[in-house]
N, C-alpha and C positions, 0 to 999 in steps of 0.2 A: 585453579580450579575454585571456582565460586559455589556457596550454597546459599539458595534463597535466590529471590528476585524482588524488583521494586523500579518505580520509575525514577530512573538515573537523574532526568531534568529537574524533577521535584527535589531529589535530593540535593542537586547543584544550587537550586534556589533557596532550599532551606540553609544549607552552608553559608551563604551571603547574608541572610537574616541573622543566624547565630552569630557571625562575625561582628554584628553590632552591638552584642550584649555580652561579648566576652570570648566568643571562639577565635580558631584562628584567622587570621585576615586571609581573605579570599580576594586576590587581585581579579579585577573585571576582565581582564585576557584570559581568563581560564574558561575554557567552553567544556572540557572533557572532564566527567565524575573523576575518571582515574588520575587526573592531574592536581585534584584537590589535595591541600597539605593534610598531613596525618595529625589527629589530636591526642592527647593523654589527659592525665590526672588534671593538670592545672586547668585546662578548657573546661572539663567537666565541674570543676569547684565553681568556677566562675560564671558557666551558665545557670547551674543549679541554684546559685546564690541571688543571681538575679531574678530567676521566678520566683524564690522564697520571699524576696522582697515585697512581691504583689501578692502571693498567695498562701505564704505561710510554708514550713517545712520541719522535717524531722532531721536534725543535724545527726549523721552516722559516719562510722569510719570504718575501713577495712579491718576485718578479723583474723585473718591467717598470717600477719606479718610479725615479727619481733622488732621490726625497725619501725621508723616514722610511718604513722598510719596516713592513708588517702582518705579525703574527706569528700562529702557528697551531702547536699542538703536535698534531702527525698521528699516530696510531696505527700501529704496524708495519705492519699489513695493508693500510693506504692504500686499503681499499674495492675491492682488486682481485677479489676473488670475485665481488662485485656487477656491477662493469664487464664481466668476462668473459662473462657471460650474455648481453650483447648486443652485444659488441664485442671480437672476437678476431683482431687483425692480426700474431699470431705462432703459430708451430706449433712442435712439438718438432724439425722439421728446418730451423728458422731459425737462422742465424748472424747474429746483430744487432751494429751498431755503434753505439755510444751516443755520440753527439755532443754532447750537452750537458755544461756546465760542471759539474765535482764541487765541493763546498765553498762556503764562503761562506753557508751557509743556504738556498740556492735549492734548491727540491724537484724540479725536473723529471729531474735526472740519477737519483735515488735513487727515483724514481717508476718510471722505465724498467727499473731493475736489479729492482723488485720484480714489475713485469710480466713480464719475462723469466723470473724464478724460477717463478712462476705457470704460465706458458705452457710450461715445461720445454725452453726452448731455449738455445743458447749465446750469450754475450754478451760483446764485447769492451768495457768500459769506458773507452775513450781519451780521451774529453773531445774539443773542436773542433780541426780542423786549419785552419790559414791556406791558402789558395787555393796558395802557393808552396811548402809543403811536402807537401801530400797527394799529390801526384804520386810523391813518394819512397815512398809507403807503399803503393801501389797492388800491387804485386807480392806483397807480405807478405800483404795482404788477399784476394789471389786465392788466395793459397795456403791461409789457413784457410778459404775458400770462403764469404765475407761475402755474404748475399744479402738483408739488410734494413737500414735507417737508421733512427735516431731522433734529432731535433735541431729547434732553431728553423729558421725559413725563412733566416736570416742565415748561420748555421753549415752548413747544409746547401747553400746555394749556393755558400758559399766550397768547401767538399768537391767539389761538382760541378764547379766550374771547374778544381779540381786535376786532377779526373779526365779532363776534355776535354782538359788539357794533357799529358796521360800517354799513352803508347802503348797500354799495356793497359786492359782494360774490367772492371767490375764488372755480373754478373746479377743487379741488384737487383730484387726482387720486390714489396717492399712498403717504404714511407717512411712513419713515425709523425712527425707534426709537431704542435707546439703553442708557445704562448709569444708569438706575435707573428704578424700577418696577411702574407699574401704581398704582394710588389709583383709587377708585369707580369715585370720584368726577372729575378727571382730565380726563379720559377715556370718561365719559359721556359728557364733555365740548366739547372734540376734535371731537367726533362723531356728535354731534349736529351742530358744525360749519362745518362739512366736512363729510357729510352722504353718500357721495359716495367713499370716500378713504378705500384702501386697506391698511392693517398693514402688515409691514416687519420689523423683528429685526435680529440683529447679536449678537449673546451672545459670549462675550469674555471677555478680559482685555487688558490692555497696555503689559502687560507682555506674553500674549498669541496670541494676536490679535482673528482673528475669530476662533471659537470652533464649534458652532452650529447655525443654522439658523430657522426662522419662517417666514411663508409667508401667504397671506390673507386666503389661503384654510385652515389654520391651527388652533386649538384652541389657543386664545391669550398666554397662559401660557405655551406651550408646544414647543420644539426645535427638530430640525434633526441634528445629530452630522455627520459633514462633514467628507467624505471619507479619510482614510489614518489616522485614529485616533482611540486610544480605551480609554475608560474611565472605570476604576475600582472605584466600589461604596466602600465608607468608611465611618463610623460614624465620622471620625474626618475630614471628606473632600474628596471629591473625588478627584482621581489621575488620569492625563492627560498624556497620551503618543502618539506622533507622528512620523511619519517617511516618508521618502521620501522628493522630490524636491518642492520648492516654497513655505513653509511656511516662516512666518517672522522669527521665532526661533525653532530649533530643541528640541524637549520636551521629557524627559524620566522621567515618574512617577512624574509628578510635581503637589504638592498640591495646588489644586485650592482655597480650602476654602468654597466651596458651598457643600451642602448635595444635590446629585444628585441620582434620582432613573430612571430605566427604565420606559417607560409609552407605552400607543398608543395614536394615534392622529386621530383625524375626517379625514385627508387628505390620511390615509392610507400609506404613505410614511415610510419607516424603519428607525430605529436606533433613535427612539423618547425617549427623556427625559424631565423629570420634576425637576426643580429646586426647592427644598423645603425650602430653606433657607439658613442662615450661619451656619457653623457648630460651630463658635466661639463666640457665642452670650451670653455666661454666664458671668455674672458679681455678686460680691459679695456685698451685702448692708448689712454694719454691720453684718458680718459674715454669712449672709443668701443668698445661691446660688440662683440666678435668672436668667429667661432667657427674653432677652429683646424682643425678637419677640415674644414671650406669652405676655407679657405687651401690647404691640402695638396691637397685634391680639384681645385682648380682647376690648381693647378702641374702636376698630373700630365695635365693636358689638353693643355699645351703639348708640340709635338714637339722630341724630343730630350732631355726630362726623365725620368731612369730610377729616382731615387729621391729622396725630400725630408724634410728635416727642419728644425725650427722651433726657433730658439734665442730664447727669450724674456729679456731681459736686465730686471733691475729692482734697485731701491736698498733694498727693503724684504724681510723675509721672506714678507711675504703674496703668495701664487702664486696670485695672481687678477688682479693689476695689472701690466703690463709699460710699461717706459719706451720700448723698442726691440724690434722683431722683425726677425730676421735669417732669411731662407728660403734655407737651405742646399739645393742640388741637385746630385746627379752626372748626368753625362752630356754631350751636345754642345750643348746649347739655349744661346741669348743670353740672358744675365743680364738685360739690359735690358728685353728682350721679354717674359721671365716676368714680371718685376716690373709691367710695364705692363698685360698680360693679366690678372693677378690685381687689381688696383686697379680696372680699367675694370669689373670683374664683382663687387666688394664696394664699393658707394658710400661708406658711413662709413669704409672705409679709405682710399679714394681721397683723401676730404676731410681726414683726419688727415694723410696724407701730405704733402698740398699747404700745409697750415699749418706741419708738423713735418717738414721733408725728411729728417732722420736717423732717423725713427721707423721707418722700412720701407725695406727693401732685398733685393734677391734677390743670391745669390753662388754661383758655380760652386765646387764644390771636388772634389779627388779622391777623398776618403772622408769618409762622416758619422762622427759620433762614436757610439761604442758604450758601453753599461755594461759596464765590465770583469768585475765580478762575475758576468754572464751570457752575455756576447758578443751581446747583442741591441741593434739599434737602435731607442730610441725616437723617436716621431713629434714630441715636445715635450722640450726641455731648457730648463731655467731655469738662467740664468747671472748673475752679478755683472757689473757695468758693466767692471769692470777684467779680463774674460776674454777 
């Protein structure tokens, strides 16, 4: 089942044009849209580089991975005009605090700067604050009348905790978030600190930029596909196609890697979608195939678990086969009970752990590992055995 609609003959014509500047080769015998080859990061990099050589670009890379980042040459306009036709989280009266990390090629900070520019608002590009330093800034931020925030949930929760520890308050009206999912603890912290704020999300990636949006009237986990695009649902990862002018990168059947399905949203707007998780989350532990998202989901079911992260140890560069899984979590849960509960609900994991006792364990920690470049907490981190 698909989400959205577009002229498929026009998409076929666009695919043939893109093949001449770095896209996948499209045989002349292809007559149907569904018969077009599937593109990936290599094609995105080639096509965006060709466009950059004509009009310039910002070189950006993906921010959620601990492996080799994906590159994209993003045009300076960053498709903001097309985005603002359907999504307007800021106004000229907004004073926005940009909590995204600048530098190291991650695009979120610069996207927010471009959004603020197009919205004609004031922006303070501070980057993230640790929770123990944020409270020292509250009085200053009150003085410049900050009423909007932008950041990943981890950075927003850090800032919110600092605000809660402070005497002063900020009258936050809008919170723009992206880059990682919320956890129950993080969203509760942010809502407690800023109870009047509406939440706005732009779903996409460095390779695609904006795909779908979420607004305060929406269910927090649901999005609406921007016009001019089509998403084909697929068990191996949804396929995105977009046509028309004003996008950052023209895309034909690009494999997103996310499992996406059509849904309805409380706001009643069309083209609603739900992101169910990653399509490529399967790993092998001592020859047993496991879903990392299943493991983390079960851990979150345990009382007292606040946030979860998996450390996957391996001896080889193949990041699909692990020798050991360490389930790290924050909170006040008992590690042995968490480990037992997860194993009881994943039969092949229990079998492996019985045969190889060191292959799986749960561990309570004070803080989970972050990607320093982006200040995000990934669900899965691959490590060498000596880490």
